[in-house]
C-alpha positions as CSV (number, residue, x, y, z in Angstrom):
1,M,0.0,0.0,0.0
2,F,1.3,3.4,-1.0
3,S,0.4,6.4,1.1
4,D,0.9,10.1,1.1
5,P,0.9,12.0,4.4
6,Y,-1.0,14.9,2.8
7,Q,-3.8,12.9,1.2
8,S,-6.2,10.2,2.2
9,D,-6.7,6.9,0.5
10,E,-9.8,8.0,-1.3
11,D,-8.0,11.0,-2.8
12,M,-5.4,8.9,-4.5
13,D,-5.3,6.4,-7.4
14,A,-2.5,3.9,-7.3
15,I,-1.6,1.9,-10.3
16,I,0.9,-1.0,-9.8
17,D,2.1,-3.2,-12.6
18,L,3.8,-6.2,-11.0
19,N,5.2,-7.4,-14.3
20,D,7.7,-4.6,-14.9
21,F,7.8,-3.2,-11.3
22,S,6.8,0.3,-12.6
23,V,4.8,2.4,-10.2
24,T,2.8,5.5,-11.0
25,I,1.1,7.4,-8.2
26,T,-1.3,10.2,-9.4
27,P,-3.1,12.4,-6.9
28,S,-6.8,13.2,-7.6
29,K,-8.0,16.8,-7.9
30,R,-9.7,18.3,-4.9
31,S,-11.9,21.4,-5.1
32,S,-10.6,22.6,-1.8
33,D,-7.0,23.0,-3.0
34,A,-5.7,25.4,-5.6
35,A,-4.3,23.6,-8.6
36,D,-1.2,24.6,-10.5
37,D,-0.8,24.7,-14.2
38,S,0.1,21.0,-14.4
39,G,-3.1,19.9,-12.8
40,Y,-1.4,18.7,-9.5
41,Y,-1.8,20.3,-6.1
42,E,1.0,21.8,-4.0
43,G,2.2,19.3,-1.4
44,A,1.0,16.3,-3.4
45,S,3.5,13.9,-4.8
46,K,3.9,12.4,-8.3
47,V,6.2,9.4,-8.4
48,V,7.1,7.4,-11.5
49,A,9.5,4.5,-10.7
50,D,12.0,3.5,-13.4
51,E,11.8,0.0,-14.8
52,Y,14.3,-2.4,-13.3
53,V,13.8,-5.1,-16.0
54,N,14.2,-4.1,-19.6
55,P,12.6,-6.6,-22.0
56,G,15.2,-8.1,-24.3
57,V,18.1,-7.3,-22.1
58,S,19.8,-9.8,-19.8
59,D,19.3,-9.3,-16.1
60,A,22.9,-8.5,-15.4
61,A,23.1,-5.9,-18.2
62,A,19.9,-4.3,-17.2
63,K,21.1,-3.7,-13.6
64,I,24.2,-1.7,-14.8
65,P,23.6,2.1,-14.7
66,Q,24.3,3.4,-18.2
67,G,27.1,6.0,-18.5
68,T,28.4,5.4,-15.0
69,F,31.5,3.3,-15.7
70,E,34.4,4.1,-17.9
71,P,36.9,1.7,-19.4
72,Q,39.8,1.1,-17.0
73,P,43.3,1.8,-18.4
74,G,45.1,-1.3,-19.4
75,P,48.8,-2.1,-19.8
76,S,49.0,-0.6,-23.3
77,Y,47.4,2.6,-22.0
78,V,49.9,2.9,-19.1
79,N,52.9,2.1,-21.3
80,T,51.9,4.8,-23.8
81,K,51.4,7.4,-21.1
82,N,54.7,6.4,-19.6
83,Q,56.5,6.9,-22.9
84,H,54.9,10.4,-23.4
85,L,56.0,11.4,-19.9
86,R,59.6,10.2,-20.4
87,Q,59.7,12.0,-23.8
88,F,58.6,15.2,-22.1
89,V,61.3,14.9,-19.5
90,V,64.0,14.2,-22.1
91,E,63.0,17.0,-24.4
92,N,63.2,19.6,-21.5
93,K,66.6,18.5,-20.2
94,N,69.6,20.8,-20.4
95,K,70.9,20.9,-24.0
96,N,74.5,20.3,-22.9
97,T,73.5,17.3,-20.8
98,Q,71.6,15.9,-23.8
99,R,74.6,16.4,-26.0
100,K,77.0,14.6,-23.6
101,T,74.5,11.8,-23.2
102,Q,74.4,11.3,-27.0
103,Y,78.1,11.4,-27.2
104,G,78.6,8.7,-24.6
105,L,76.0,6.6,-26.4
106,R,77.7,7.0,-29.8
107,K,81.1,6.0,-28.2
108,F,79.5,2.8,-26.8
109,N,77.7,1.9,-30.0
110,Q,80.9,2.5,-32.0
111,W,82.9,0.2,-29.8
112,L,80.2,-2.4,-29.8
113,S,80.0,-2.3,-33.6
114,E,83.8,-2.5,-34.1
115,T,84.4,-5.2,-31.4
116,Y,81.4,-7.5,-31.9
117,N,79.9,-6.3,-35.2
118,M,76.6,-5.6,-33.4
119,D,74.2,-2.7,-33.7
120,T,72.0,-3.7,-30.8
121,P,70.7,-0.9,-28.6
122,P,72.1,-1.1,-25.0
123,E,68.7,-1.3,-23.4
124,S,68.0,-4.6,-25.3
125,F,70.7,-6.5,-23.4
126,E,69.9,-8.3,-20.2
127,A,71.6,-6.9,-17.1
128,V,74.2,-9.7,-16.8
129,D,75.3,-9.2,-20.4
130,L,75.3,-5.4,-20.3
131,D,77.4,-5.5,-17.2
132,V,80.1,-7.4,-19.0
133,L,80.0,-5.3,-22.1
134,L,80.3,-2.1,-20.1
135,G,83.3,-3.5,-18.2
136,E,85.1,-4.4,-21.5
137,W,84.2,-1.0,-23.0
138,L,85.7,0.9,-20.0
139,I,88.9,-1.1,-20.2
140,Q,89.4,-0.6,-23.9
141,M,88.2,3.0,-24.0
142,K,90.6,5.3,-25.9
143,N,90.6,8.7,-27.5
144,P,90.4,8.9,-31.3
145,D,94.2,9.4,-31.4
146,G,94.7,6.2,-29.3
147,S,95.6,8.1,-26.1
148,D,94.1,7.4,-22.8
149,Y,91.2,9.3,-21.4
150,E,91.4,11.4,-18.3
151,P,90.0,9.6,-15.2
152,N,87.1,12.0,-14.9
153,S,86.3,11.6,-18.6
154,V,85.9,7.8,-18.1
155,L,83.6,8.5,-15.2
156,S,81.6,11.0,-17.3
157,L,81.1,8.5,-20.2
158,H,79.9,5.9,-17.7
159,R,77.4,8.4,-16.3
160,C,76.3,9.2,-19.9
161,M,75.3,5.6,-20.4
162,A,73.5,5.6,-17.0
163,R,71.4,8.7,-18.1
164,Y,70.6,7.2,-21.4
165,L,69.4,3.9,-20.0
166,K,67.3,5.8,-17.4
167,D,65.7,8.0,-20.1
168,V,64.6,5.0,-22.2
169,G,63.2,3.2,-19.1
170,Y,65.7,0.5,-18.6
171,K,64.7,-1.5,-15.6
172,H,68.1,-1.4,-13.9
173,N,70.4,1.3,-12.7
174,I,74.0,0.7,-13.7
175,V,75.2,3.1,-11.0
176,T,73.4,1.5,-8.0
177,D,72.1,-1.9,-8.8
178,E,74.1,-5.0,-7.5
179,L,73.8,-6.6,-11.0
180,F,76.3,-4.0,-12.3
181,T,78.9,-4.4,-9.5
182,T,81.5,-5.8,-11.9
183,S,81.4,-2.9,-14.3
184,R,81.6,-0.4,-11.5
185,D,84.6,-2.2,-10.0
186,V,86.2,-2.0,-13.5
187,L,85.4,1.7,-13.6
188,N,87.2,2.4,-10.3
189,T,90.2,0.2,-11.3
190,V,90.6,1.9,-14.6
191,R,90.5,5.4,-13.0
192,K,93.1,4.3,-10.5
193,Q,95.4,3.1,-13.2
194,L,95.0,6.3,-15.2
195,K,95.9,8.4,-12.1
196,A,98.9,6.2,-11.5
197,K,100.1,7.1,-15.1
198,G,99.9,10.8,-14.2
199,K,96.4,11.4,-15.7
200,G,94.1,13.7,-13.9
201,N,96.8,16.1,-12.6
202,K,95.4,18.9,-14.8
203,P,98.7,20.1,-16.4
204,N,96.9,22.8,-18.3
205,R,95.2,24.2,-15.1
206,A,95.4,28.0,-14.8
207,E,97.7,29.1,-12.1
208,P,97.0,32.3,-10.0
209,L,99.1,35.4,-10.9
210,D,101.8,36.4,-8.4
211,Q,102.6,40.0,-7.6
212,Q,105.6,40.1,-9.8
213,T,103.6,39.0,-12.9
214,V,100.8,41.6,-12.1
215,K,103.4,44.3,-11.9
216,H,104.9,43.3,-15.2
217,L,101.5,43.5,-16.9
218,W,100.9,47.0,-15.7
219,E,104.4,48.2,-16.7
220,S,104.3,46.6,-20.1
221,G,100.9,48.2,-21.0
222,Q,98.9,44.9,-21.0
223,L,96.8,46.4,-18.3
224,G,95.7,50.0,-18.2
225,M,94.1,52.6,-20.4
226,H,96.7,52.7,-23.1
227,S,94.5,51.1,-25.7
228,A,91.1,49.5,-26.1
229,Q,92.6,46.1,-25.7
230,S,94.5,47.0,-22.5
231,L,91.3,48.6,-21.1
232,L,89.4,45.4,-21.7
233,N,92.2,43.4,-20.1
234,M,92.1,45.6,-17.1
235,V,88.3,45.3,-16.7
236,W,88.6,41.5,-17.0
237,Y,91.4,41.4,-14.5
238,F,89.5,43.3,-11.9
239,N,86.4,41.2,-12.5
240,T,88.3,38.0,-11.9
241,E,90.4,39.3,-9.1
242,L,87.8,41.2,-7.1
243,L,84.5,39.6,-8.1
244,G,85.7,36.0,-8.4
245,F,84.7,35.6,-12.1
246,R,85.3,32.4,-13.9
247,G,86.0,31.9,-17.6
248,A,82.4,30.9,-18.5
249,E,80.8,33.7,-16.6
250,S,79.6,37.0,-18.1
251,P,79.5,40.5,-16.6
252,V,75.8,40.6,-17.4
253,E,75.3,38.0,-14.6
254,V,76.7,40.4,-12.0
255,G,74.1,41.9,-9.6
256,G,74.3,45.3,-8.1
257,Y,74.8,43.8,-4.7
258,M,78.3,42.8,-5.8
259,Y,79.4,46.5,-6.1
260,C,79.8,49.1,-3.5
261,Q,80.5,52.8,-3.8
262,R,83.4,54.1,-1.9
263,T,83.2,57.6,-0.6
264,E,86.0,59.6,1.1
């Protein structure tokens, strides 16, 4: 029995169809109440229940709300999104870092092609095989003229391969994973041997100027206001001596806080 708290049983007609479980409750008009435009009275209720069984549709399918569920992402969807994200990260990396990474990759691929006549991408190798190949590459690594690399250059090329493998989603890290312990031990041994040969001592390192040299520069006209070149030399000398400039830095990068005005 359906009831409305605002109407009595005689004021209501209830139609119940038990075959499709649809229910329609329609209140009757009463002269004592004011009717709205739709013919129903304020406070009365009109209920039309949706069908729970749709003829011609299975019971399981009929009970699923339409438009509620969306397809769940599968493995192919996740892999595609992962590739897009990695590509975004790689494209926005520092250009110098990208160039160094590609240089290290070319050196490894060149060695692999000349030694084993293979053009297989490094990420295609299993960890145990790649560990051995990296170790052999580090031992045989040479400059184009046949000379040895500097110890830090060997380390840099190893890190280039680590960055490349990380960028392409290789499942192992050649810098930290235990599976690459052998190649890391080879790296440390090669660097020690190169240092024992005198590599890494930076023979071309710039030495600081002593007072005698500075005095000679002033007296010879290399520093001063004798010419445009000597003026530029003097500005550069004071920038490096007083402001701690390095060779790759520009005066444009100097902020006003680095200068102070001296008053007598």
